[in-house]
VMD Tcl script that draws the C-alpha trace (Angstrom):
set ca {
  {126.54 38.62 127.13}
  {124.99 36.81 124.27}
  {125.33 37.20 120.44}
  {127.65 40.11 119.70}
  {128.20 41.34 116.06}
  {131.17 43.45 115.32}
  {131.57 44.61 111.60}
  {135.00 45.11 110.56}
  {135.60 48.58 108.78}
  {138.13 47.03 106.50}
  {135.35 46.76 104.15}
  {133.83 50.58 104.87}
  {134.29 53.38 102.56}
  {137.15 55.38 104.17}
  {136.56 58.54 102.71}
  {133.29 58.25 104.76}
  {134.22 56.70 107.43}
  {132.38 58.70 110.06}
  {129.21 58.64 107.22}
  {129.77 54.66 107.44}
  {130.17 53.96 111.01}
  {126.85 55.83 111.36}
  {125.12 52.84 109.19}
  {125.51 50.82 112.02}
  {123.84 52.13 114.36}
  {122.50 48.29 115.75}
  {126.39 47.08 116.14}
  {127.70 45.77 119.55}
  {130.92 46.97 118.44}
  {133.17 48.11 115.62}
  {135.88 46.03 114.21}
  {139.15 48.11 113.82}
  {141.35 45.74 111.67}
  {144.88 47.10 112.55}
  {147.72 45.79 109.84}
  {152.01 46.73 109.65}
  {152.67 44.73 106.40}
  {154.85 42.35 108.30}
  {152.63 40.01 110.09}
  {150.62 40.32 107.34}
  {150.75 41.30 103.60}
  {149.01 44.87 103.47}
  {149.20 48.15 106.07}
  {145.89 49.86 107.43}
  {146.12 52.18 110.55}
  {147.45 52.82 113.72}
  {146.76 54.45 116.90}
  {146.18 57.59 115.72}
  {143.26 56.97 113.09}
  {141.72 54.67 115.90}
  {142.05 58.13 118.50}
  {140.00 59.60 116.12}
  {137.64 57.52 115.50}
  {136.88 56.97 118.87}
  {135.47 60.53 118.89}
  {133.44 60.00 116.36}
  {131.64 57.21 118.06}
  {129.96 56.16 121.24}
  {130.80 52.40 120.10}
  {132.61 50.07 121.32}
  {135.85 49.67 119.77}
  {137.49 46.49 118.97}
  {141.07 46.41 117.65}
  {142.49 43.16 116.05}
  {146.29 43.66 116.00}
  {147.70 41.94 113.20}
  {151.34 43.34 113.96}
  {154.45 42.56 114.78}
  {155.73 43.24 118.15}
  {152.64 42.85 119.92}
  {154.03 42.86 123.25}
  {154.95 46.10 123.09}
  {152.11 48.03 121.20}
  {149.01 46.55 122.05}
  {148.79 48.74 125.54}
  {148.90 51.97 123.16}
  {145.14 50.69 121.36}
  {143.62 50.94 125.10}
  {145.13 53.94 125.18}
  {143.71 55.18 121.86}
  {140.25 54.28 122.90}
  {139.55 50.70 122.41}
  {137.65 48.49 124.77}
  {138.90 45.34 123.34}
  {142.13 44.57 122.01}
  {143.36 41.80 120.31}
  {146.74 40.35 119.94}
  {147.76 37.85 118.07}
  {149.34 34.36 119.63}
  {151.94 33.85 117.11}
  {152.97 37.92 117.61}
  {153.84 37.58 121.18}
  {156.40 36.62 123.55}
  {154.65 36.93 126.66}
  {151.15 36.61 125.91}
  {149.83 36.14 129.37}
  {151.71 38.73 130.56}
  {150.21 41.17 127.87}
  {146.46 40.04 128.45}
  {147.34 41.37 132.16}
  {148.44 44.55 131.16}
  {145.85 45.44 128.89}
  {143.16 43.93 131.62}
  {144.93 46.50 134.10}
  {144.85 49.15 131.85}
  {140.72 48.93 131.45}
  {140.03 47.06 128.19}
  {139.15 43.38 127.33}
  {142.11 41.20 126.81}
  {141.76 38.77 123.75}
  {143.85 36.81 121.42}
  {143.77 35.75 117.83}
  {144.71 32.13 116.13}
  {145.30 32.17 112.62}
  {143.97 29.42 110.45}
  {146.46 26.86 110.72}
  {147.51 27.61 114.75}
  {145.65 25.04 117.00}
  {144.10 26.06 120.24}
  {144.83 23.05 122.55}
  {148.61 24.63 123.44}
  {147.11 27.37 124.43}
  {144.54 25.27 127.01}
  {146.40 26.84 129.86}
  {145.83 30.31 128.62}
  {142.23 30.98 128.41}
  {142.14 31.95 131.45}
  {143.97 34.99 131.18}
  {142.13 36.12 128.38}
  {138.12 37.84 128.29}
  {138.01 36.53 124.50}
  {139.45 34.42 121.86}
  {138.68 35.45 118.27}
  {139.60 32.22 115.76}
  {140.50 33.38 112.58}
  {138.48 31.74 109.49}
  {140.29 33.17 107.06}
  {144.37 34.32 106.34}
  {144.62 37.83 108.09}
  {145.11 40.50 106.04}
  {142.31 41.14 103.73}
  {138.60 41.41 103.11}
  {136.27 39.59 101.73}
  {137.90 36.07 101.48}
  {135.66 33.12 101.56}
  {134.82 31.22 104.73}
  {137.48 28.32 105.87}
  {135.53 25.14 106.87}
  {138.21 24.29 109.34}
  {137.68 27.61 111.39}
  {134.01 25.01 112.92}
  {136.40 22.04 115.03}
  {138.47 24.84 116.21}
  {135.71 27.26 117.71}
  {134.48 23.20 118.94}
  {137.57 23.12 120.27}
  {137.71 26.22 122.17}
  {134.46 26.13 123.49}
  {134.69 23.18 125.16}
  {138.64 24.11 126.47}
  {136.16 26.92 128.03}
  {133.46 24.57 129.17}
  {136.01 22.62 130.71}
  {137.59 24.65 133.18}
  {134.18 26.61 134.03}
  {135.17 29.85 131.92}
  {133.45 33.10 130.33}
  {135.31 33.20 127.37}
  {133.87 34.80 124.82}
  {134.43 33.00 121.45}
  {135.00 35.59 118.61}
  {135.05 34.52 114.67}
  {136.23 36.67 111.77}
  {136.66 35.95 108.34}
  {133.55 35.02 105.75}
  {130.86 35.74 108.09}
  {127.75 35.75 106.05}
  {124.05 34.48 106.64}
  {125.22 31.73 104.52}
  {127.84 30.91 107.49}
  {127.03 32.57 110.59}
  {124.51 29.78 111.94}
  {127.68 26.97 111.58}
  {129.51 29.02 113.69}
  {127.11 30.00 116.41}
  {126.16 26.20 116.36}
  {130.01 25.64 117.02}
  {130.02 27.47 119.80}
  {131.20 31.20 118.47}
  {129.15 34.16 120.43}
  {131.05 37.34 118.79}
  {130.82 37.57 115.20}
  {133.11 39.80 112.86}
  {131.34 40.75 109.32}
  {132.61 43.26 106.58}
  {131.81 42.75 102.97}
  {128.31 41.34 104.33}
  {127.18 44.40 105.92}
  {128.52 47.20 103.81}
  {128.04 45.59 100.71}
  {124.41 45.79 101.97}
  {121.96 47.89 100.98}
  {121.21 48.81 104.55}
  {124.18 47.53 106.76}
  {122.28 47.68 109.64}
  {119.33 45.73 108.68}
  {122.20 42.80 108.12}
  {123.47 43.62 111.72}
  {120.06 42.71 112.64}
  {119.50 39.88 110.41}
  {122.91 37.87 111.63}
  {122.27 38.55 114.71}
  {119.25 37.04 114.29}
  {120.62 34.05 112.92}
  {123.00 33.45 115.64}
  {120.59 33.86 118.44}
  {118.45 31.43 116.76}
  {121.17 28.79 115.78}
  {122.58 29.29 119.26}
  {119.37 28.41 121.09}
}
mol new
graphics top color blue
foreach p $ca { graphics top sphere $p radius 0.5 }
foreach p [lrange $ca 0 end-1] q [lrange $ca 1 end] { graphics top cylinder $p $q radius 0.2 }
display resetview
């Protein structure tokens, strides 16, 4: 699928969300950070909000579920209109069953790993996924600094996918900016979540294009 840029609305103006999303027409997906104040110490929104967002944009919605009880709640986000649903390995009891259920409902099945969670124990699960998310900050808040430890994890994940001949999308989330995106692309990432870098820019859509150009050049 090539390089995808998926801006996170966590750093957008929630009071003018429709207008904010209209400022990023070049984005490949709109990234939605769902937090329940249990899995992470922050609270955002749930499927009702996402269903409303799906009515104001034709762009694919990419939900990142930072919630407990992922096995129970993740399929609801497909029904709310998400094209891609990411549950966390640390919050899923039966990740293979959950991935299959998400795909059966018509969305990409994705699994996220916190910074301290290694990739290797999930090697055999990768074939069940459409995308693996490597967190490059501790999940819960936007605007954090990029953690360098994400880079070897990205390389490991890409090597494991290649080892098994998998067409696995590899997403990185946290501190993605013009200063970090090239290293992530070189390490094997092809889907990039950028929040503050996009929505703090004078022209968010120009920044989306700039980030994509940097990643494409670094990956080639």
